[in-house]
N, C-alpha and C positions, 0 to 999 in steps of 0.2 A: 061572324059576330052578330049577336041578336040586338034588338033595339034597346034593351035595358043596358047592356054593356057599352053600346055606342053613344047613347044620348043621356041616360039617367045616371049611370054609375060615375062617369067623369065629374058631373056636377056635384054629386054627393060626396065624392072623395075630396074634391077641391074645397067644398064648404067645411068639411070636418077638419081638414088639415090647416085651414086658415082661421081657426078660432084663436082668440087673443092669448089663451094659455099656451097654445102651440107656437105662436109667434114669439112669445117670450123665451121659449126653449130654443128656438132657432137663433135668437139674438145672443144666447149664451155661447153657442158652439161655432157658428159660421164665421165670426170675425177672427177665429184662430187659424183659418186657412191662409196659406201663402204659397207663392211660387206658381208652379204649373199644377193646376188643380183639376181633378176629375170629380164631378158629382154624379152619383148613381141614383136614378129615380128622381129626376128634377121635377116631374109632374108639370104643373103650370108655372113653375119658377118662383115659388113662394120664398125660397132662400135668397133670391137675387138681391133684395135690398140690404142684406146684412153682410155681404162680402165687402172687403175693404181694398184699398189700393195696394195692399201687400200681395195681392194676386196679380200675376203677370198674364196668365192665360187660364180661362175656365172652359173646360170641355164638359158638356152635359149630355147624359144619355137617359132615355126613357123608352120603354116598349110601347107606350100609349101615345099615338099621334093625336087622339082626341083630347087628352089632358093638356098636352103642350099647346094646342090651338087655343086653350083658354087663357094663356098668359096675357097679362095686362102690362107687361114691362117692355120698354123699347130697349132691346139689347144693344143697339148701336150707341146708346148713351152711357153704357157701363164704362168705368174707368180702367178697363182691361180688355184684352181680346176675348172673344167668346165664340164657341162653336157648339151647335146642338146636333145630335144624331139619334135616329130611331134605333135603339139597340137594347139588349137585355144584359143584366149583370153576369149571366152565364157565358156570354160571348161578346167581350168588349173589343171593338175594332180599333185597337191602339197597340203600338209597339211595346216591347218589354222595357221595364224600368224607365218609363216615360214621365211619371208624375211624382211631385214632391209631396202631394197630399191627396187623399181620397176622402170625399165627404158622402155620408149616407144618412139620411134622416127620414124616419117613418116609412121605411122601404123594406127592411129585413123581414117584416111581418108577412110580406107577400111573395118573396122570392121562392120559386118552387124547389130549385136545387141549390141549397146553400153551400154545399161542398164545392160544386163547380164554380159558383160565384166567387167564393173566397180564393179559390185557386187562381181565378182571373185577376182578382184584386191584387194578390201577391205578385202576379206576373207583371202587371203594369206599374206597380208602385216601386219607387227606388228603394234599395235596401235600407237607406237612412230615412225613408219617408214615414209619414204618419197617417193613420186612419182616424178621422173624426166622425163620431156617431151620436145620434139622438133618436131613440126608439121607444115605443111602448111595448109592454110585454108582461111576462109572468109576475104576478103580484107576490109579495112575501108571505101573506097570511094564507093559511090552509083553506079557510072558509071562502075567501075571494078566489083562490085557485080552483076550488070546486065549481063555482059559478062559471069561471072562465072555460073550464073543460066541458061543462054541459052546453054552454052557449056556442062554443067555437065552431062546431060543424055547420050550424045555420049561419052564423056570422061570416064564416069564410065564403059560403055560397053567395050571399047577397053583397059581400063587401069586396068583391074583386080579388079573392084569395087571401084577404087579410086574416092573420091568425092572432088571437088575443093572448095566447099562452106560451109564446116562445121565450125561452130563457136567454136573453140577449148576451149577458157576459159569458155564459157557457158556450154559446154558439161562436162567439168571437175567439175565445181562447182555444176551443177544440179545433179551430180551423187555421191554426198557425200564427196567431197574434198574441201578444202580451199586453194586457191593459195597464197603462201607466197612470191614468186618471179616470175615476168613475164616481158619479153622483147619481142619486136616485130620489124620487119623490112621487107622491100622487099629485096629479094636476087636478084642479077643480072639475067636478063631474062624477059620472058613474064609475065606481071603483074598478069593475072588471075591465074597463077600457082605458084607464087613466094612469096606470103606473108607468113611470118613465125612467129610462136609463140614459145617461149621456156622459161622454168622456172622450178619451184619446187612447189609441193603441198603436203598437209598432210590431213589425214582423219579428218573430222569435229567432 
């Protein structure tokens, strides 16, 4: 790991993900989680303030030890049990059908192997469980899509693998889920980076 990825990138990601507009998005989706919950890509724990006592146990994974070290939350004071592990979405170290809910926010843009990741999500999620998601991605306008596609190769290289132009609903539905609730909007800011999708899905 080079110095940029170890020291600069985690700070940049944490800063970008902690903007007020992103916090408002988290506040819309995270309180819907309940039961035994898995969060994929917890980063520095920016979702933690928005979980409620409906959660019994929160298991959180992230491949970046450097990002998790930036957490400012005392997990011992959470109103539910908590466990963190260094792990990727493509290899979740949990048993089959273990979770009532899987939460993923601003993470699908960076996962290298989406097919493998969703296979793992389906494996660990109960058949009656739900997937809660909040992501940025492909804009609806052709002109904005053009800019996203032009910028994406450079953005991905400096942004820790972040892709601007992933079609989030299509990715979810093409990988074995049915979206039951979906909302979209541009957040304040530069349009190529700010189109958001959030909602709920279940296994087909």
